[in-house]
C-alpha positions as CSV (number, residue, x, y, z in Angstrom):
1,M,-12.5,23.8,30.5
2,K,-12.0,25.0,34.0
3,V,-8.8,23.7,35.6
4,D,-8.5,25.5,38.9
5,G,-8.4,23.4,42.1
6,T,-11.9,24.0,43.3
7,A,-14.2,23.0,40.5
8,Q,-14.0,20.3,37.9
9,T,-15.9,20.0,34.7
10,A,-18.0,16.9,34.0
11,S,-15.4,14.4,33.0
12,R,-14.2,10.9,33.9
13,G,-11.8,12.5,36.4
14,R,-8.8,14.9,36.6
15,V,-5.5,13.5,35.4
16,V,-2.3,15.5,36.0
17,M,0.6,14.3,34.0
18,L,4.2,15.2,35.1
19,V,7.3,15.3,33.0
20,D,10.7,16.7,33.8
21,N,11.2,18.4,30.4
22,R,9.7,21.2,28.3
23,V,7.2,18.7,26.6
24,N,8.4,19.7,23.1
25,G,10.3,16.9,21.7
26,D,8.7,14.2,23.9
27,S,6.3,12.6,21.6
28,R,5.2,9.9,24.1
29,V,4.1,12.4,26.6
30,Q,2.3,14.5,24.1
31,K,0.4,11.6,22.6
32,A,-0.5,10.3,26.1
33,A,-1.9,13.7,27.1
34,R,-3.9,14.1,23.9
35,S,-5.3,10.6,23.8
36,A,-6.3,10.6,27.5
37,A,-8.1,13.9,26.9
38,D,-9.8,12.5,23.8
39,A,-11.0,9.6,26.0
40,G,-12.9,12.0,28.3
41,W,-10.3,12.6,31.1
42,E,-9.6,16.1,32.1
43,V,-5.9,16.3,31.5
44,I,-3.4,18.9,32.7
45,L,0.2,18.2,31.6
46,L,2.9,19.9,33.8
47,G,6.4,20.3,32.4
48,K,9.5,22.4,33.1
49,S,9.7,25.9,31.5
50,P,12.9,26.7,29.7
51,V,12.6,30.3,30.9
52,T,11.7,32.1,34.1
53,E,8.1,32.7,33.0
54,P,5.3,30.1,32.9
55,Q,4.1,29.0,29.5
56,S,0.8,27.3,28.5
57,W,-1.0,26.0,25.4
58,R,-3.5,23.4,24.5
59,L,-2.7,20.0,23.0
60,G,-6.0,18.9,21.6
61,D,-8.4,18.9,24.7
62,A,-5.4,18.7,27.1
63,E,-3.9,21.7,28.8
64,V,-0.1,22.0,28.9
65,R,1.6,24.2,31.6
66,L,5.3,24.7,31.8
67,L,6.4,25.7,35.3
68,P,9.4,27.9,36.0
69,M,11.9,25.8,38.1
70,P,14.7,27.6,39.9
71,D,17.4,25.0,40.6
72,P,19.8,26.4,43.2
73,L,20.0,23.0,44.9
74,A,21.4,21.4,41.7
75,R,24.7,23.3,42.5
76,R,27.0,21.5,44.9
77,R,28.3,23.4,47.9
78,H,31.9,23.2,46.7
79,E,30.9,25.2,43.6
80,F,30.4,28.3,45.9
81,R,33.9,27.9,47.4
82,R,37.4,28.7,46.2
83,A,39.9,25.9,45.7
84,W,42.7,27.7,47.6
85,L,45.2,24.9,47.8
86,R,45.0,23.6,44.2
87,W,44.2,26.9,42.4
88,P,45.1,29.8,44.7
89,L,44.9,32.5,42.0
90,A,41.5,31.5,40.6
91,Y,38.7,34.0,40.7
92,P,36.0,33.2,43.3
93,P,33.1,31.3,41.7
94,N,30.7,34.3,42.0
95,G,30.6,35.7,38.5
96,I,33.4,38.2,38.9
97,A,35.6,36.3,36.4
98,A,33.2,37.0,33.5
99,H,32.8,40.6,34.7
100,R,36.5,41.2,34.7
101,A,37.1,39.6,31.3
102,Q,34.3,41.7,29.8
103,W,35.7,44.8,31.4
104,V,39.1,44.3,29.9
105,K,37.6,43.7,26.5
106,A,35.6,47.0,26.8
107,W,38.8,48.9,27.8
108,R,40.7,47.6,24.8
109,E,37.9,48.4,22.5
110,D,37.8,51.9,23.9
111,L,41.6,52.2,23.3
112,R,41.0,51.2,19.6
113,V,38.4,53.9,19.1
114,R,40.6,56.5,20.8
115,E,43.5,55.5,18.5
116,A,41.2,55.9,15.5
117,Q,40.2,59.3,16.7
118,L,43.8,60.4,17.0
119,T,44.5,59.2,13.5
120,L,41.5,61.2,12.1
121,A,42.6,64.3,14.0
122,A,46.2,64.0,12.7
123,R,44.9,63.7,9.1
124,A,42.7,66.8,9.6
125,G,45.6,68.7,11.2
126,T,43.6,69.5,14.4
127,A,45.5,67.3,16.9
128,T,47.4,69.0,19.7
129,R,50.1,67.3,21.6
130,L,49.8,64.3,19.3
131,A,53.0,62.6,20.2
132,A,52.3,62.8,24.0
133,R,48.8,61.5,23.5
134,R,50.0,58.6,21.4
135,R,52.6,57.7,24.1
136,M,49.9,57.7,26.7
137,L,47.7,55.4,24.6
138,Q,50.7,53.0,24.1
139,V,51.1,52.9,27.9
140,E,47.4,52.2,28.4
141,E,47.5,49.5,25.7
142,A,50.5,47.8,27.4
143,G,48.6,48.0,30.7
144,A,45.5,46.5,29.1
145,Q,47.5,43.7,27.5
146,I,49.1,42.8,30.8
147,L,45.8,43.0,32.7
148,G,44.2,40.9,30.0
149,K,46.7,38.2,30.4
150,W,46.4,38.3,34.2
151,V,42.6,38.1,34.0
152,S,42.8,35.3,31.4
153,F,45.2,33.3,33.7
154,R,42.9,33.7,36.7
155,Y,39.9,32.8,34.6
156,W,41.7,29.7,33.4
157,Q,42.5,28.7,37.0
158,L,38.8,29.0,37.8
159,T,37.8,26.9,34.9
160,R,40.4,24.2,35.9
161,A,39.1,24.3,39.4
162,R,35.5,23.7,38.2
163,K,36.5,20.9,35.9
164,G,39.0,19.4,38.3
165,R,36.4,18.6,41.0
166,K,34.9,15.3,40.0
167,F,32.6,13.2,42.2
168,R,34.5,10.0,41.6
169,N,37.5,10.0,43.9
170,P,37.9,7.9,47.0
171,W,36.5,10.7,49.2
172,D,33.3,10.9,47.2
173,R,32.9,7.2,47.2
174,A,33.3,7.1,51.0
175,Y,30.9,10.1,51.3
176,T,28.3,8.2,49.2
177,K,28.8,5.0,51.2
178,F,28.5,6.8,54.5
179,W,25.1,8.4,53.7
180,Q,23.8,5.1,52.2
181,L,24.6,3.4,55.5
182,A,23.3,6.3,57.6
183,K,20.1,7.0,55.7
184,G,19.4,4.0,53.5
185,D,17.1,5.0,50.6
186,G,16.8,8.4,52.1
187,A,20.4,9.1,51.2
188,W,19.4,10.9,48.0
189,R,18.5,13.9,50.2
190,R,22.3,14.4,50.8
191,L,23.6,13.0,47.6
192,E,21.3,14.6,45.1
193,P,19.5,17.5,46.8
194,G,18.6,19.0,43.4
195,L,15.7,16.6,43.3
196,W,14.0,18.9,45.7
197,D,14.0,21.7,43.1
198,Y,11.4,19.6,41.2
199,E,9.3,19.2,44.3
200,L,9.3,22.9,45.1
201,A,8.3,23.8,41.5
202,Y,5.6,21.1,40.9
203,G,4.4,20.2,44.3
204,P,2.3,23.4,45.1
205,V,0.7,23.3,41.7
206,L,-0.2,19.6,42.2
207,D,-1.8,20.4,45.5
208,E,-3.8,23.2,44.0
209,L,-5.1,21.1,41.1
210,R,-6.4,18.3,43.4
211,P,-6.1,15.5,40.8
212,D,-7.8,12.1,40.9
213,L,-4.8,10.5,39.3
214,I,-1.2,11.5,38.7
215,H,0.6,10.1,35.7
216,A,4.3,10.5,36.6
217,N,6.7,10.1,33.7
218,D,10.1,8.6,34.7
219,F,12.1,8.6,37.9
220,R,12.3,12.2,38.9
221,M,8.5,12.8,38.7
222,L,7.8,9.6,40.7
223,G,8.9,11.3,43.9
224,V,6.9,14.4,43.1
225,A,3.8,12.3,42.5
226,A,4.3,10.1,45.6
227,R,4.7,13.1,47.9
228,A,1.5,14.7,46.6
229,K,-0.3,11.4,47.2
230,I,1.0,11.4,50.8
231,R,-0.1,15.0,51.5
232,A,-3.5,14.3,50.0
233,A,-4.0,11.3,52.1
234,A,-3.2,13.3,55.2
235,A,-5.8,15.8,54.1
236,G,-8.4,13.0,53.7
237,R,-8.2,12.8,49.9
238,E,-7.2,9.8,47.7
239,I,-4.9,10.2,44.7
240,K,-3.9,7.3,42.5
241,V,-0.4,7.3,41.0
242,V,0.7,5.8,37.7
243,W,4.4,5.6,37.3
244,D,5.4,5.5,33.6
245,A,9.0,4.2,33.6
246,H,10.6,5.1,30.2
247,E,14.1,3.7,31.1
248,F,15.7,1.3,33.5
249,L,17.5,3.6,35.9
250,P,20.3,1.2,36.9
251,G,21.2,0.9,33.2
252,L,21.6,4.6,32.6
253,K,24.9,6.2,32.0
254,P,25.1,9.1,34.5
255,W,25.1,12.4,32.7
256,Q,27.2,13.9,35.4
257,D,30.8,12.7,36.0
258,N,30.3,11.7,39.6
259,A,29.9,8.7,41.8
260,R,26.8,10.0,43.6
261,W,24.3,10.5,40.7
262,L,23.2,6.9,40.1
263,P,23.1,5.7,43.8
264,A,21.2,8.8,44.7
265,H,18.6,8.5,42.0
266,R,18.2,4.7,42.5
267,A,17.6,5.4,46.2
268,H,15.0,8.0,45.4
269,E,13.3,5.6,43.0
270,R,13.3,2.8,45.6
271,E,11.8,5.1,48.3
272,Y,8.9,6.1,46.2
273,A,8.2,3.1,43.9
274,P,5.9,1.5,46.6
275,Y,3.5,4.5,46.3
276,A,2.7,3.8,42.7
277,D,-0.7,2.2,42.3
278,A,0.2,1.0,38.8
279,V,3.4,0.9,36.7
280,M,3.6,1.3,33.0
281,T,6.7,1.0,30.8
282,V,7.9,0.7,27.2
283,S,8.7,-3.0,26.7
284,D,8.2,-6.5,28.2
285,A,11.9,-6.8,29.0
286,L,11.9,-3.5,31.0
287,A,8.7,-4.6,32.7
288,D,10.5,-7.8,33.9
289,L,13.5,-5.7,35.1
290,L,11.3,-3.3,37.0
291,R,9.3,-6.0,38.7
292,Q,12.5,-7.7,39.8
293,E,14.2,-4.4,40.9
294,H,11.3,-3.2,43.0
295,G,9.6,-6.4,44.0
296,L,6.4,-5.3,42.2
297,A,3.4,-7.5,43.0
298,V,1.9,-7.0,39.5
299,Q,3.7,-7.0,36.2
300,P,3.9,-3.5,34.7
301,D,1.6,-2.7,31.8
302,V,3.4,-2.2,28.5
303,V,2.7,0.9,26.4
304,L,4.9,0.9,23.4
305,N,6.5,4.2,22.0
306,A,4.4,3.8,18.8
307,P,3.3,6.6,16.5
308,S,-0.3,7.5,15.8
309,A,-1.9,5.8,12.8
310,G,-3.5,9.1,11.9
311,H,-0.1,10.8,11.4
312,G,-1.0,14.0,9.6
313,D,-4.7,14.2,10.6
314,V,-4.0,16.4,13.6
315,E,-3.2,19.5,11.6
316,P,-4.1,18.7,7.9
317,E,-3.6,22.2,6.7
318,T,0.1,22.0,7.7
319,P,1.6,19.1,5.7
320,A,4.9,17.6,6.6
321,P,8.0,19.2,5.1
322,D,9.7,17.4,2.2
323,L,12.8,15.6,3.6
324,R,14.4,15.3,0.2
325,A,13.8,18.9,-0.7
326,L,15.4,20.0,2.6
327,C,18.4,17.8,1.8
328,G,18.5,19.1,-1.8
329,V,18.4,15.7,-3.4
330,G,16.1,14.1,-5.9
331,A,14.1,10.8,-5.7
332,E,16.9,8.9,-7.5
333,V,19.5,9.7,-4.8
334,P,20.0,7.0,-2.1
335,L,19.0,8.6,1.2
336,L,19.6,7.2,4.7
337,V,17.8,8.9,7.6
338,Y,18.4,9.0,11.4
339,S,15.8,10.7,13.5
340,G,16.1,11.3,17.3
341,A,18.4,12.7,19.9
342,A,22.0,13.3,18.9
343,A,24.6,11.9,21.3
344,R,27.7,9.8,21.0
345,Q,26.1,6.6,22.3
346,R,23.5,7.0,19.6
347,G,26.2,6.1,17.0
348,L,25.7,8.8,14.4
349,D,29.5,8.8,13.7
350,I,29.3,5.5,11.9
351,M,26.9,6.8,9.3
352,V,29.5,9.4,8.3
353,E,32.6,7.1,8.6
354,A,31.0,4.8,6.1
355,L,30.1,7.3,3.4
356,P,33.5,7.2,1.6
357,Q,32.7,3.5,0.9
358,L,29.1,4.3,-0.2
359,P,29.4,6.5,-3.3
360,G,26.4,8.7,-4.0
361,V,24.6,7.9,-0.7
362,H,23.4,10.8,1.4
363,V,22.6,10.9,5.1
364,A,19.9,13.0,6.8
365,L,20.2,13.6,10.5
366,V,16.9,14.8,12.0
367,V,18.0,15.7,15.5
368,N,17.1,17.8,18.5
369,K,20.2,20.1,18.2
370,P,21.3,20.4,14.6
371,A,23.9,23.0,15.6
372,G,24.9,21.4,18.9
373,P,28.4,20.4,19.8
374,Y,28.1,16.7,19.0
375,V,26.4,17.2,15.6
376,S,29.0,19.9,14.8
377,Q,31.7,17.4,15.4
378,V,30.0,14.9,13.2
379,L,29.7,17.4,10.4
380,A,33.3,18.5,10.8
381,R,34.4,14.9,10.4
382,A,32.2,14.5,7.3
383,A,34.0,17.6,5.8
384,K,37.4,16.1,6.6
385,L,36.5,12.9,4.9
386,G,35.3,14.8,1.8
387,V,31.7,13.9,2.2
388,G,30.4,17.0,3.9
389,D,28.0,17.7,0.9
390,R,26.3,14.4,1.5
391,V,25.4,14.9,5.2
392,H,22.4,17.0,6.1
393,A,21.6,18.1,9.7
394,L,17.9,19.0,10.1
395,P,15.6,20.0,13.0
396,Y,12.7,18.1,14.4
397,V,9.3,18.4,12.9
398,K,6.0,18.2,14.8
399,H,5.4,14.7,16.2
400,W,2.3,14.0,14.0
401,Q,4.4,14.9,10.9
402,V,7.3,12.5,11.6
403,V,6.1,9.5,9.7
404,P,5.2,11.2,6.4
405,F,8.3,13.3,6.7
406,L,10.6,10.2,7.0
407,A,8.7,8.2,4.3
408,S,10.7,9.5,1.3
409,A,14.0,8.1,2.6
410,D,15.3,4.8,1.3
411,A,16.1,3.4,4.8
412,G,16.0,4.3,8.5
413,V,19.1,3.8,10.5
414,I,19.4,3.0,14.3
415,P,23.1,2.7,15.0
416,I,22.9,2.8,18.8
417,H,25.7,1.4,21.0
418,H,25.5,-1.4,23.5
419,W,24.1,0.1,26.7
420,P,21.7,-1.7,29.0
421,N,18.7,0.5,28.2
422,H,19.4,0.1,24.4
423,E,19.2,-3.6,24.8
424,I,15.7,-3.9,26.3
425,A,13.3,-1.8,24.3
426,L,12.0,-1.0,20.8
427,I,12.6,2.8,20.8
428,T,10.4,5.4,19.3
429,K,12.3,5.8,16.0
430,F,11.9,2.0,15.4
431,F,8.1,2.4,15.2
432,E,8.3,5.7,13.3
433,Y,10.5,4.1,10.6
434,S,8.2,1.1,10.5
435,H,5.1,3.2,9.9
436,A,7.0,5.1,7.2
437,R,7.6,1.6,5.7
438,L,11.3,2.1,5.6
439,P,13.7,-0.8,5.5
440,L,15.7,-0.7,8.7
441,I,19.5,-0.8,9.3
442,V,20.0,-1.4,13.0
443,S,22.8,-2.3,15.4
444,D,22.8,-5.6,17.1
445,V,21.3,-4.5,20.4
446,K,19.2,-7.4,21.7
447,T,15.5,-6.6,21.5
448,M,15.6,-4.5,18.3
449,A,18.0,-6.9,16.4
450,G,15.8,-9.8,17.4
451,T,12.7,-8.1,16.1
452,V,14.2,-7.1,12.8
453,R,15.5,-10.6,12.2
454,S,12.1,-12.1,12.9
455,T,10.1,-9.7,10.8
456,G,12.6,-9.4,7.9
457,Q,12.1,-5.6,7.8
458,G,15.8,-4.8,7.6
459,E,19.4,-5.8,8.2
460,V,21.4,-6.0,11.5
461,F,25.1,-5.0,11.8
462,R,27.6,-5.2,14.7
463,A,27.5,-2.0,16.7
464,E,30.4,0.4,16.0
465,D,31.7,-1.9,13.2
466,V,32.0,0.3,10.1
467,A,32.7,-2.6,7.7
468,D,29.6,-4.5,8.8
469,Y,27.5,-1.4,8.7
470,V,28.6,-0.8,5.1
471,R,27.6,-4.4,4.3
472,A,24.1,-3.9,5.8
473,V,23.5,-0.6,3.9
474,R,24.5,-2.2,0.6
475,A,22.2,-5.2,1.2
476,V,19.2,-2.9,1.9
477,L,19.8,-0.5,-0.9
478,A,20.2,-3.4,-3.4
479,D,16.7,-4.8,-2.6
480,R,14.6,-2.1,-0.9
481,E,11.2,-3.6,-1.9
482,R,12.0,-7.0,-0.3
483,Y,12.4,-5.4,3.1
484,R,9.4,-3.1,2.6
485,A,7.2,-6.2,1.9
486,A,7.6,-7.2,5.5
487,Y,5.1,-4.5,6.5
488,D,2.4,-6.2,4.5
489,R,2.2,-8.9,7.1
490,A,-1.4,-8.8,8.5
491,G,-1.7,-7.0,11.9
492,L,2.0,-6.0,12.2
493,L,1.7,-2.3,11.8
494,E,-1.8,-2.2,13.4
495,S,-0.3,-3.5,16.7
496,W,2.4,-0.9,16.5
497,T,0.1,2.1,16.7
498,W,-0.4,4.6,19.5
499,E,-4.2,4.0,19.2
500,A,-3.5,0.4,20.4
501,Q,-1.3,1.7,23.2
502,A,-3.8,4.3,24.3
503,E,-6.3,1.5,24.9
504,V,-3.8,-0.1,27.3
505,M,-3.2,3.2,29.1
506,D,-7.0,3.9,29.4
507,A,-7.5,0.4,30.9
508,V,-4.9,1.2,33.6
509,Y,-6.8,4.5,34.4
510,R,-10.1,2.6,34.5
511,R,-8.7,-0.1,36.8
512,L,-7.5,2.6,39.3
513,L,-10.6,4.7,39.0
514,P,-13.5,2.3,38.5
515,G,-17.1,3.3,38.0
516,R,-16.2,6.4,35.9
517,P,-18.2,7.0,32.7
518,T,-16.7,5.7,29.5
519,S,-16.0,8.0,26.6
520,A,-18.0,7.7,23.4
521,A,-15.0,8.9,21.5
522,G,-12.8,6.1,22.9
523,P,-9.3,6.5,24.2
524,A,-7.4,6.1,20.9
525,G,-8.2,9.3,19.2
526,T,-5.6,12.0,18.5
527,G,-8.0,14.5,17.0
528,G,-8.5,18.1,17.9
529,L,-6.4,21.0,16.5
530,P,-3.7,22.5,18.7
531,D,-4.0,26.1,19.7
532,E,-2.2,28.5,17.3
533,S,0.0,29.5,20.2
534,Q,1.4,26.0,20.6
535,P,5.2,25.9,20.2
536,T,6.8,23.5,17.7
537,V,7.1,20.0,18.9
538,G,9.5,17.3,17.8
539,V,10.1,13.7,17.0
540,G,10.6,11.3,19.8
541,A,14.0,10.1,20.7
């Protein structure tokens, strides 16, 4: 399929999807690209390359391109300056600290080798002026030790200077307020200039591709899409923009410890939301919030984070791994599984804290970073509690393998904490567990707890309450089949499939681009084998 900016193949139209990650691990984006391509749209999915080189592969009939994205604007200006008053002896923040520390290590390693050479020469009787040479080495070693301590002290001061500068003091709040008053929704240009890094990486490629429709995933890509729409209109071309809002931005916990992040991103979203020709999101509750937040004239369409009903059909010659085999447990061992991103607010700690009260029960954590800092802390805690042999950290599998991979567990756990975005949606793992026909053990976040109570597919416990979690686990393990029977309800799982959601997404596209030919294949397919060069992809969060 030809995908340059000058000639399009016969299709229903060119759709360029934008996402601010490396695509791998984002099952919603992957399924959307594949199903849209299967429905006859020419799909190019642009993501962010994790390296300095571009990457590309095919996802069914869709093309994936990862773009290198330098991010110098993500660094604040103070990060280039020295904190003379608070940390006067700190190294300048220009890389010299790491250079000096490594140089001292190299010097001390050289002294060790020279000491070993003197020892060998002494044994062989070939050393001359041995005592003097040893004294010189001792002097150098003393000097290296003193210099090492000096370098370490200055490096420590630099580290403290970096950590000590937080964007939450009165000055930063005043700075934020000033630019909000001076620029209104344009204040993000001063408060979060790193958003321009996305524009400079994606914008030129978008202009070259000349899409009919841009599908912008989440808040960062909304601005990129809107600016492309504006440039195209100035050039006499029309681009339709679909904004796919995965989360409610005001309900996010800022990943950076500063007072500017959330006001800046909210201002950016408010500035560009009016340029969206249609809005999609993941739940009815979030659709209501978005309409209220942005004064949308039309209720956003809801496309659930549901798995494909085909599951393993995408690559039948590559069956899903065996979860129990990877954990080293047999079918008779009670196994609880968590799949998704690993972070403190996801509540994985409670699954470990409860194990001393659940003899024989094992836990599988299928996470994005099995060796990451947070999971390492969870595993260390398990070892301290004496249950380390019953906790298994595993990597993601390909998104079409997730459901069969999880199916051998006895229950799926969603122990997330109370955060605004956790309250308003049924997250990806909820649907994946459901299609694996797993009884669910979920915290009492509003939407998910209400659904589980209404369907009878599991038990609800009070978030962060170990005793209540233990109660819920015991209840589920005592009568697994009663909870599994909930999935026999007519139409329940059928409505929770990606195929059903793809129909909604295709209807949005057709509404914006009327008169296009329909696809004989239909929008719901997930067929087509990925290219052999495709990297491993993961479960959704």
